[in-house]
DOFI-193663 format. One record per residue (C-alpha): residue in three letters; y, x, z. Coordinates in steps of 0.5 Angstrom, whole numbers, plus 500, padded with zeros to 3 digits. Layout:
<r residuo="ALA" yy="Y" xx="X" zz="Z"/>
...
This chain:
<r residuo="MET" yy="419" xx="237" zz="467"/>
<r residuo="ALA" yy="424" xx="232" zz="469"/>
<r residuo="LEU" yy="430" xx="234" zz="472"/>
<r residuo="TYR" yy="434" xx="229" zz="476"/>
<r residuo="VAL" yy="441" xx="231" zz="479"/>
<r residuo="ASN" yy="446" xx="227" zz="483"/>
<r residuo="ALA" yy="453" xx="232" zz="484"/>
<r residuo="ASN" yy="456" xx="226" zz="488"/>
<r residuo="LEU" yy="451" xx="226" zz="494"/>
<r residuo="VAL" yy="454" xx="225" zz="501"/>
<r residuo="LYS" yy="451" xx="228" zz="507"/>
<r residuo="ALA" yy="449" xx="221" zz="509"/>
<r residuo="GLN" yy="445" xx="219" zz="503"/>
<r residuo="LYS" yy="441" xx="226" zz="504"/>
<r residuo="ARG" yy="435" xx="223" zz="507"/>
<r residuo="ASP" yy="434" xx="217" zz="502"/>
<r residuo="GLU" yy="436" xx="221" zz="496"/>
<r residuo="VAL" yy="429" xx="224" zz="494"/>
<r residuo="VAL" yy="425" xx="219" zz="497"/>
<r residuo="ALA" yy="429" xx="214" zz="493"/>
<r residuo="PHE" yy="428" xx="218" zz="487"/>
<r residuo="ALA" yy="420" xx="218" zz="488"/>
<r residuo="GLU" yy="420" xx="210" zz="489"/>
<r residuo="TYR" yy="425" xx="209" zz="483"/>
<r residuo="TRP" yy="420" xx="214" zz="479"/>
<r residuo="LYS" yy="414" xx="209" zz="481"/>
<r residuo="LYS" yy="418" xx="203" zz="479"/>
<r residuo="VAL" yy="419" xx="206" zz="472"/>
<r residuo="THR" yy="412" xx="209" zz="471"/>
<r residuo="GLY" yy="407" xx="206" zz="476"/>
<r residuo="GLU" yy="406" xx="212" zz="480"/>
<r residuo="LEU" yy="409" xx="216" zz="485"/>
<r residuo="PRO" yy="411" xx="223" zz="482"/>
<r residuo="GLN" yy="405" xx="228" zz="483"/>
<r residuo="GLU" yy="410" xx="234" zz="485"/>
<r residuo="LEU" yy="418" xx="235" zz="486"/>
<r residuo="VAL" yy="422" xx="241" zz="486"/>
<r residuo="PHE" yy="429" xx="240" zz="489"/>
<r residuo="ASP" yy="435" xx="243" zz="492"/>
<r residuo="ALA" yy="434" xx="243" zz="499"/>
<r residuo="GLN" yy="441" xx="240" zz="500"/>
<r residuo="ALA" yy="438" xx="234" zz="497"/>
<r residuo="THR" yy="434" xx="231" zz="503"/>
<r residuo="THR" yy="433" xx="232" zz="511"/>
<r residuo="HIS" yy="427" xx="234" zz="515"/>
<r residuo="LYS" yy="426" xx="226" zz="515"/>
<r residuo="GLY" yy="426" xx="225" zz="508"/>
<r residuo="LEU" yy="421" xx="231" zz="507"/>
<r residuo="ALA" yy="416" xx="228" zz="512"/>
<r residuo="ALA" yy="417" xx="221" zz="508"/>
<r residuo="LEU" yy="415" xx="225" zz="501"/>
<r residuo="ASP" yy="409" xx="228" zz="505"/>
<r residuo="ARG" yy="407" xx="221" zz="507"/>
<r residuo="MET" yy="407" xx="219" zz="500"/>
<r residuo="GLY" yy="403" xx="224" zz="498"/>
<r residuo="VAL" yy="408" xx="227" zz="494"/>
<r residuo="LYS" yy="408" xx="235" zz="493"/>
<r residuo="PHE" yy="414" xx="238" zz="493"/>
<r residuo="LEU" yy="418" xx="245" zz="493"/>
<r residuo="THR" yy="425" xx="246" zz="496"/>
<r residuo="LEU" yy="430" xx="251" zz="493"/>
<r residuo="ARG" yy="435" xx="254" zz="498"/>
<r residuo="GLU" yy="437" xx="259" zz="492"/>
<r residuo="ARG" yy="440" xx="256" zz="486"/>
<r residuo="LYS" yy="441" xx="263" zz="482"/>
<r residuo="PRO" yy="439" xx="264" zz="475"/>
<r residuo="LYS" yy="434" xx="269" zz="477"/>
<r residuo="GLU" yy="431" xx="263" zz="482"/>
<r residuo="VAL" yy="431" xx="258" zz="477"/>
<r residuo="SER" yy="428" xx="263" zz="471"/>
<r residuo="ARG" yy="422" xx="264" zz="476"/>
<r residuo="LEU" yy="421" xx="257" zz="478"/>
<r residuo="GLY" yy="421" xx="255" zz="470"/>
<r residuo="ALA" yy="415" xx="261" zz="469"/>
<r residuo="LEU" yy="411" xx="258" zz="474"/>
<r residuo="PRO" yy="404" xx="255" zz="471"/>
<r residuo="VAL" yy="404" xx="247" zz="470"/>
């Protein structure tokens, strides 16, 4: 699992941030990520639609409590 964090994200960058990460991943690995898990605050509906068009599966997190993070970590690969 890869983890990407950008604590300095401002509202104007939200739509492009997750899409930009997916494009960066493709540039580095040669393929788009198969799936991404990210904070719901890191994108907008337009960004989600772009990921969908790219064929990237995603899960957005609304809660960032330790229990939720543990639950996510226990999901099957």
